[in-house]
C-alpha positions as CSV (number, residue, x, y, z in Angstrom):
1,X,4.8,-31.7,-6.6
2,X,5.0,-35.4,-6.4
3,X,1.7,-37.4,-6.5
4,X,0.7,-38.9,-3.2
5,X,-1.8,-41.7,-2.8
6,X,-4.4,-42.3,-0.1
7,X,-6.3,-45.6,-0.1
8,X,-9.6,-46.9,1.1
9,X,-8.7,-50.1,-0.7
10,X,-9.8,-51.5,-4.0
11,X,-12.9,-53.0,-2.4
12,X,-13.4,-50.0,-0.1
13,X,-15.6,-46.9,-0.2
14,X,-14.8,-43.3,-0.5
15,X,-17.3,-40.7,0.8
16,X,-17.0,-37.1,-0.3
17,X,-18.6,-34.7,2.1
18,X,-18.9,-34.6,5.9
19,X,-22.4,-33.3,6.3
20,X,-25.5,-35.3,7.3
21,X,-25.6,-37.3,4.1
22,X,-21.9,-38.2,4.1
23,X,-21.7,-39.0,7.8
24,X,-24.9,-41.1,7.5
25,X,-23.5,-43.0,4.5
26,X,-20.3,-43.8,6.3
27,X,-22.1,-44.8,9.5
28,X,-24.5,-47.0,7.6
29,X,-21.7,-48.8,5.8
30,X,-19.7,-49.2,9.1
31,X,-22.7,-50.7,10.8
32,X,-23.5,-53.1,8.0
33,X,-20.0,-54.1,6.8
34,X,-17.4,-53.3,9.4
35,X,-14.9,-55.3,7.3
36,X,-15.1,-52.7,4.5
37,X,-12.7,-49.8,4.7
38,X,-14.5,-46.4,4.4
39,X,-12.7,-43.1,3.9
40,X,-14.6,-39.8,4.3
41,X,-13.2,-36.6,3.0
42,X,-14.5,-33.2,4.1
43,X,-13.2,-30.0,2.5
44,X,-13.7,-27.8,5.6
45,X,-10.8,-27.6,8.0
46,X,-13.0,-29.1,10.8
47,X,-16.3,-31.0,11.0
48,X,-19.1,-28.5,11.8
49,X,-22.7,-27.7,11.0
50,X,-24.4,-24.4,10.8
51,X,-26.8,-23.8,13.6
52,X,-30.4,-24.2,12.8
53,X,-33.2,-26.7,13.6
54,X,-34.6,-29.5,11.4
55,X,-37.5,-31.8,11.7
56,X,-37.2,-35.5,11.6
57,X,-40.3,-37.5,10.7
58,X,-40.8,-41.0,12.0
59,X,-39.1,-42.4,8.9
60,X,-35.8,-40.5,9.8
61,X,-36.0,-41.4,13.5
62,X,-36.5,-45.1,12.5
63,X,-33.2,-45.0,10.6
64,X,-31.4,-43.4,13.5
65,X,-32.8,-46.0,15.9
66,X,-31.7,-48.8,13.5
67,X,-28.2,-47.4,13.7
68,X,-28.3,-47.6,17.5
69,X,-28.7,-43.8,18.1
70,X,-32.2,-43.9,19.6
71,X,-31.1,-43.2,23.2
72,X,-28.7,-40.5,22.2
73,X,-31.4,-38.8,20.1
74,X,-33.7,-38.9,23.2
75,X,-31.2,-36.8,25.1
76,X,-30.7,-34.0,22.6
77,X,-33.9,-33.8,20.5
78,X,-37.4,-32.5,21.3
79,X,-40.5,-34.6,20.6
80,X,-43.5,-32.3,19.8
81,X,-46.9,-33.4,20.8
82,X,-48.8,-31.8,17.9
83,X,-48.6,-29.9,14.7
84,X,-50.7,-26.7,14.5
85,X,-51.4,-24.8,11.3
86,X,-52.3,-21.2,11.7
87,X,-53.2,-18.3,9.4
88,X,-50.4,-15.7,9.5
89,X,-52.7,-12.7,9.0
90,X,-55.0,-13.3,11.9
91,X,-53.6,-16.3,13.9
92,X,-56.6,-18.5,13.4
93,X,-55.9,-22.2,13.8
94,X,-57.0,-24.0,10.6
95,X,-55.5,-27.5,11.1
96,X,-54.0,-29.8,13.7
97,X,-52.3,-33.2,13.8
98,X,-51.5,-35.2,16.9
99,X,-47.8,-36.2,17.1
100,X,-46.1,-37.5,20.3
101,X,-47.6,-40.8,21.3
102,X,-50.0,-40.8,18.4
103,X,-47.1,-40.8,15.9
104,X,-45.4,-43.5,17.9
105,X,-48.5,-45.7,17.7
106,X,-49.1,-45.0,14.0
107,X,-45.5,-45.4,12.7
108,X,-43.5,-47.2,15.5
109,X,-41.3,-44.1,15.9
110,X,-41.8,-40.6,17.1
111,X,-41.7,-37.2,15.4
112,X,-38.6,-35.3,16.5
113,X,-37.1,-31.8,16.1
114,X,-33.4,-31.3,16.6
115,X,-30.7,-28.7,16.2
116,X,-28.7,-29.5,13.1
117,X,-25.4,-29.4,15.0
118,X,-26.7,-31.9,17.5
119,X,-27.7,-34.4,14.8
120,X,-24.4,-33.9,13.1
121,X,-22.7,-34.5,16.4
122,X,-24.6,-37.7,16.9
123,X,-23.5,-39.1,13.6
124,X,-19.9,-37.9,13.9
125,X,-19.6,-39.2,17.4
126,X,-20.9,-42.6,16.4
127,X,-18.3,-42.8,13.7
128,X,-15.5,-41.8,15.9
129,X,-16.5,-44.3,18.5
130,X,-16.4,-47.2,16.0
131,X,-13.7,-48.6,13.7
132,X,-13.2,-49.0,10.0
133,X,-13.9,-45.3,8.9
134,X,-11.0,-42.9,8.3
135,X,-12.1,-39.3,8.6
136,X,-10.1,-36.5,7.0
137,X,-10.7,-32.7,6.9
138,X,-9.2,-30.1,4.7
139,X,-9.5,-32.4,1.7
140,X,-11.2,-30.8,-1.4
141,X,-11.9,-33.4,-4.1
142,X,-11.7,-31.6,-7.5
143,X,-12.6,-34.6,-9.7
144,X,-13.5,-38.2,-9.7
145,X,-12.6,-40.7,-12.4
146,X,-13.0,-44.5,-12.9
147,X,-10.0,-46.5,-14.0
148,X,-9.1,-50.2,-13.9
149,X,-12.0,-51.2,-11.7
150,X,-11.4,-48.4,-9.2
151,X,-12.4,-44.8,-8.5
152,X,-9.7,-42.2,-8.2
153,X,-10.5,-39.0,-6.3
154,X,-8.1,-36.2,-7.1
155,X,-7.6,-33.3,-4.7
156,X,-6.3,-29.8,-5.3
157,X,-2.9,-30.7,-3.6
158,X,-2.4,-33.6,-6.1
159,X,-3.4,-36.1,-3.4
160,X,-5.1,-39.1,-5.1
161,X,-7.5,-41.4,-3.2
162,X,-8.4,-44.8,-4.5
163,X,-11.4,-46.9,-3.7
164,X,-13.8,-49.5,-5.2
165,X,-16.6,-46.9,-5.2
166,X,-17.3,-43.3,-4.3
167,X,-20.4,-41.6,-2.8
168,X,-20.8,-37.9,-3.6
169,X,-22.5,-36.2,-0.6
170,X,-21.2,-32.6,-0.8
171,X,-24.5,-30.8,-0.9
172,X,-26.7,-28.7,-3.2
173,X,-23.7,-26.8,-4.6
174,X,-21.8,-30.0,-5.5
175,X,-19.2,-29.3,-8.2
176,X,-18.7,-33.1,-8.6
177,X,-22.4,-33.5,-9.5
178,X,-22.0,-30.9,-12.2
179,X,-19.0,-32.8,-13.6
180,X,-20.7,-36.1,-13.5
181,X,-24.1,-35.1,-14.9
182,X,-23.3,-31.9,-16.7
183,X,-26.6,-30.2,-15.6
184,X,-25.3,-26.9,-14.4
185,X,-25.7,-25.1,-11.1
186,X,-28.8,-25.2,-8.9
187,X,-31.5,-22.6,-9.6
188,X,-32.8,-20.0,-7.2
189,X,-36.4,-20.7,-6.2
190,X,-37.5,-17.1,-5.5
191,X,-37.9,-18.0,-1.9
192,X,-35.6,-17.0,1.0
193,X,-35.6,-18.5,4.5
194,X,-34.9,-16.4,7.5
195,X,-33.7,-18.6,10.4
196,X,-33.2,-17.8,14.0
197,X,-32.9,-19.4,17.5
198,X,-34.3,-18.2,20.7
199,X,-33.9,-19.5,24.3
200,X,-37.2,-21.0,25.2
201,X,-37.2,-19.0,28.5
202,X,-37.1,-15.8,26.4
203,X,-40.0,-16.8,24.0
204,X,-43.2,-14.9,24.3
205,X,-45.8,-16.5,26.6
206,X,-48.2,-17.1,23.7
207,X,-45.7,-19.5,22.0
208,X,-46.6,-23.2,22.1
209,X,-43.7,-25.0,23.8
210,X,-44.7,-28.5,22.8
211,X,-45.7,-28.1,19.2
212,X,-44.6,-27.6,15.6
213,X,-46.5,-24.5,14.6
214,X,-46.8,-23.5,10.9
215,X,-48.0,-20.1,9.9
216,X,-49.4,-19.8,6.4
217,X,-50.1,-16.9,4.4
218,X,-50.0,-15.1,1.5
219,X,-46.6,-15.3,-0.2
220,X,-44.9,-16.4,3.0
221,X,-45.0,-19.1,5.7
222,X,-43.3,-19.5,9.0
223,X,-42.6,-22.5,11.3
224,X,-41.3,-22.8,14.9
225,X,-40.6,-25.7,17.1
226,X,-38.5,-26.7,20.1
227,X,-34.9,-28.1,19.8
228,X,-32.2,-29.1,22.3
229,X,-34.5,-31.1,24.5
230,X,-37.0,-28.2,24.6
231,X,-34.6,-25.6,25.9
232,X,-34.4,-23.6,22.6
233,X,-36.9,-22.5,20.0
234,X,-36.1,-22.7,16.3
235,X,-37.9,-20.2,14.1
236,X,-38.0,-20.1,10.3
237,X,-39.8,-17.7,8.0
238,X,-39.8,-18.2,4.2
239,X,-40.7,-15.2,2.1
240,X,-40.7,-14.5,-1.6
241,X,-38.0,-12.0,-2.5
242,X,-35.3,-11.5,-5.2
243,X,-31.6,-12.2,-4.7
244,X,-29.7,-9.0,-4.0
245,X,-27.4,-8.4,-7.0
246,X,-24.5,-7.4,-4.8
247,X,-24.7,-10.4,-2.5
248,X,-22.0,-13.0,-2.7
249,X,-23.1,-16.4,-4.0
250,X,-24.0,-18.9,-1.2
251,X,-26.7,-20.0,1.1
252,X,-26.0,-18.4,4.5
253,X,-25.9,-14.7,5.1
254,X,-26.3,-12.4,8.1
255,X,-29.8,-10.8,8.0
256,X,-31.4,-7.8,9.6
257,X,-34.7,-8.1,11.6
258,X,-36.1,-5.0,10.0
259,X,-35.7,-6.5,6.6
260,X,-37.6,-9.6,7.7
261,X,-40.4,-7.6,9.3
262,X,-40.8,-5.5,6.1
263,X,-40.9,-8.7,4.1
264,X,-43.7,-10.3,6.2
265,X,-45.8,-7.1,6.4
266,X,-48.9,-7.2,8.5
267,X,-49.2,-10.5,10.4
268,X,-50.9,-11.7,13.6
269,X,-49.5,-10.0,16.7
270,X,-48.3,-13.3,18.3
271,X,-46.2,-14.1,15.2
272,X,-44.8,-10.6,15.1
273,X,-43.9,-10.6,18.8
274,X,-42.0,-13.8,18.2
275,X,-40.1,-12.5,15.2
276,X,-39.1,-9.4,17.2
277,X,-37.9,-11.6,20.1
278,X,-35.4,-13.5,18.1
279,X,-32.0,-11.9,18.7
280,X,-30.3,-12.7,15.4
281,X,-31.3,-13.9,12.0
282,X,-29.6,-15.6,9.1
283,X,-30.8,-15.5,5.4
284,X,-30.8,-18.7,3.4
285,X,-31.7,-18.2,-0.3
286,X,-33.3,-21.5,-1.3
287,X,-31.7,-23.1,-4.4
288,X,-32.8,-26.4,-5.9
289,X,-33.3,-28.5,-8.9
290,X,-36.2,-30.2,-10.7
291,X,-37.3,-33.5,-9.2
292,X,-35.1,-36.5,-10.2
293,X,-35.8,-37.8,-13.7
294,X,-34.2,-41.2,-13.4
295,X,-31.7,-43.5,-11.7
296,X,-28.9,-41.9,-13.7
297,X,-29.1,-38.9,-11.3
298,X,-28.3,-41.2,-8.4
299,X,-25.5,-43.4,-9.7
300,X,-23.2,-43.9,-12.7
301,X,-20.8,-46.8,-12.7
302,X,-18.9,-46.8,-9.4
303,X,-20.0,-43.4,-8.4
304,X,-23.2,-42.6,-6.5
305,X,-24.8,-39.3,-5.4
306,X,-26.9,-39.0,-2.3
307,X,-28.6,-36.3,-0.2
308,X,-28.7,-32.8,-1.5
309,X,-26.1,-33.5,-4.2
310,X,-28.6,-35.8,-5.8
311,X,-32.0,-34.4,-4.8
312,X,-32.0,-31.0,-3.1
313,X,-35.3,-30.7,-1.2
314,X,-37.3,-27.5,-0.6
315,X,-38.2,-27.2,3.1
316,X,-42.0,-27.4,2.7
317,X,-42.1,-31.1,3.6
318,X,-39.3,-31.1,6.1
319,X,-37.6,-34.1,4.6
320,X,-34.2,-33.0,3.4
321,X,-32.2,-34.7,6.1
322,X,-34.6,-37.6,6.2
323,X,-34.1,-38.5,2.6
324,X,-30.3,-38.3,2.9
325,X,-30.5,-40.7,5.9
326,X,-32.9,-43.0,3.9
327,X,-30.4,-43.0,1.0
328,X,-27.7,-44.2,3.3
329,X,-29.8,-46.8,5.1
330,X,-31.1,-48.3,1.9
331,X,-27.6,-48.6,0.4
332,X,-26.4,-50.4,3.5
333,X,-29.4,-52.8,3.4
334,X,-28.4,-53.9,-0.1
335,X,-24.9,-54.9,0.9
336,X,-24.1,-58.6,0.7
337,X,-23.1,-60.1,4.1
338,X,-19.5,-60.4,5.1
339,X,-17.2,-61.7,3.8
340,X,-18.8,-61.7,0.3
341,X,-17.1,-59.3,-2.2
342,X,-19.1,-56.2,-3.2
343,X,-20.0,-55.6,-6.8
344,X,-20.1,-51.9,-6.5
345,X,-21.5,-51.0,-9.9
346,X,-24.3,-53.5,-9.6
347,X,-25.0,-52.5,-6.0
348,X,-25.2,-48.8,-6.9
349,X,-27.4,-49.5,-10.0
350,X,-29.9,-51.4,-7.8
351,X,-29.8,-48.8,-5.1
352,X,-30.5,-46.0,-7.6
353,X,-33.4,-47.9,-9.2
354,X,-34.9,-48.3,-5.7
355,X,-34.4,-44.7,-4.5
356,X,-35.0,-42.3,-7.3
357,X,-38.8,-42.4,-7.5
358,X,-39.3,-41.9,-3.8
359,X,-36.9,-39.0,-3.8
360,X,-38.5,-37.5,-6.8
361,X,-42.0,-37.8,-5.2
362,X,-40.8,-36.0,-2.1
363,X,-39.2,-33.3,-4.2
364,X,-42.4,-32.7,-6.2
365,X,-44.6,-32.8,-3.1
366,X,-42.4,-30.3,-1.3
367,X,-42.5,-27.9,-4.3
368,X,-46.3,-28.3,-4.4
369,X,-46.5,-27.5,-0.7
370,X,-44.5,-24.4,-1.3
371,X,-47.3,-23.1,-3.6
372,X,-50.0,-24.1,-1.2
373,X,-48.3,-22.6,1.9
374,X,-47.8,-19.3,0.1
375,X,-51.2,-19.2,-1.6
376,X,-53.3,-16.0,-2.0
377,X,-56.8,-15.3,-3.2
378,X,-59.1,-18.2,-4.0
379,X,-56.4,-20.9,-3.6
380,X,-55.7,-19.7,-0.1
381,X,-59.4,-19.8,0.7
382,X,-59.7,-23.3,-0.7
383,X,-56.6,-24.4,1.3
384,X,-58.1,-23.2,4.6
385,X,-61.5,-24.7,3.9
386,X,-59.9,-28.1,3.1
387,X,-57.8,-27.9,6.3
388,X,-60.8,-27.1,8.4
389,X,-62.8,-30.0,7.0
390,X,-60.1,-32.7,6.7
391,X,-57.5,-31.5,9.1
392,X,-55.3,-34.5,10.1
393,X,-56.1,-36.4,6.9
394,X,-54.4,-33.7,4.9
395,X,-51.5,-33.2,7.3
396,X,-50.6,-36.8,8.0
397,X,-48.2,-38.5,5.5
398,X,-48.5,-42.2,5.9
399,X,-46.8,-43.0,2.6
400,X,-43.8,-41.0,3.8
401,X,-43.6,-41.5,7.6
402,X,-44.0,-45.3,7.4
403,X,-40.7,-45.5,5.5
404,X,-38.1,-46.0,4.6
405,X,-39.1,-48.7,2.2
406,X,-37.2,-51.9,3.0
407,X,-35.7,-53.3,-0.3
408,X,-35.2,-56.7,1.3
409,X,-39.0,-56.9,1.9
410,X,-39.8,-55.9,-1.6
411,X,-41.0,-52.4,-0.6
412,X,-40.6,-49.7,-3.2
413,X,-43.0,-46.9,-2.2
């Protein structure tokens, strides 16, 4: 087969991956430098996102607002008024944090909850409405290589794409990451997330409609919150269980309610009623990596990694999507103004130096939260006492929600 060439241009950018991180990166570059050609390659035959909810702290909402998506977000997201923390065994409330207007006052942006497909659609729609970004599906990049001041992306059909730089945003299972860093596959955490959606009208009467509710306790935790402008409820339960040996590798599988109920055991009646009301469940085994160890895990030469390809996040801080969006926003902030040429290696080097510590801190904090959320015995007792005494002071995250740090203002936290 003859070699065919695609081109973002020697000064342009190639983005590999059409999920939240890839779309966010393409949109950020489009907004900041519309004169720079951006090509995005997605391996799936069509752009899509698996249905589940995600939380967006004020730091993530601020990024979307900066990209001009604030009004669109208002139409499809929900904006919970509070965070409630309850004990799973007996339903007792052990902590509360005001969100809603309180989050807006504290951080200048609200706390949002949204269906993944809706956020994906916002980003994709914004790209399709603009100019300067070429979107391709059905394009699997098998390897990247630098040559003569360019990056070449080679596909399975011998298609070769050329650009001045490439961003790898193909998720936690990124094969390109393993080629670039040689650090092997992600590791199973021992935790499995069961995810489901329920029409709000069908939710049990005891369910709080305007809150993020977290259930803690022992060796499990659950969370539920509104999505789709409050018309649906997203429900997630994370339990500790082994991977079935006969299960195909991957992160999304059909699940049986009876298996989930067996895994959670005896829990408060309100939680059990909710789990029984969800009509269908999916199992997501949680895989990850150790927190980032240095800027080399973000960028090498003309190739950068962002989102889960660089720093997969466990869900115990609800910051996976937020950190991917922050990665994209920060990179765009560092671009020189048009029509100045872009020194891609220098830009990526500076970006990696600015981002890796914050991402590593979020990864480490999320892992720590996983231990605390699932605590048993004395650790569980200490957790509940601390929440009862300190409440909002423990639940609030000003170092996180006040972000993203602005590199042009000298922020690095």
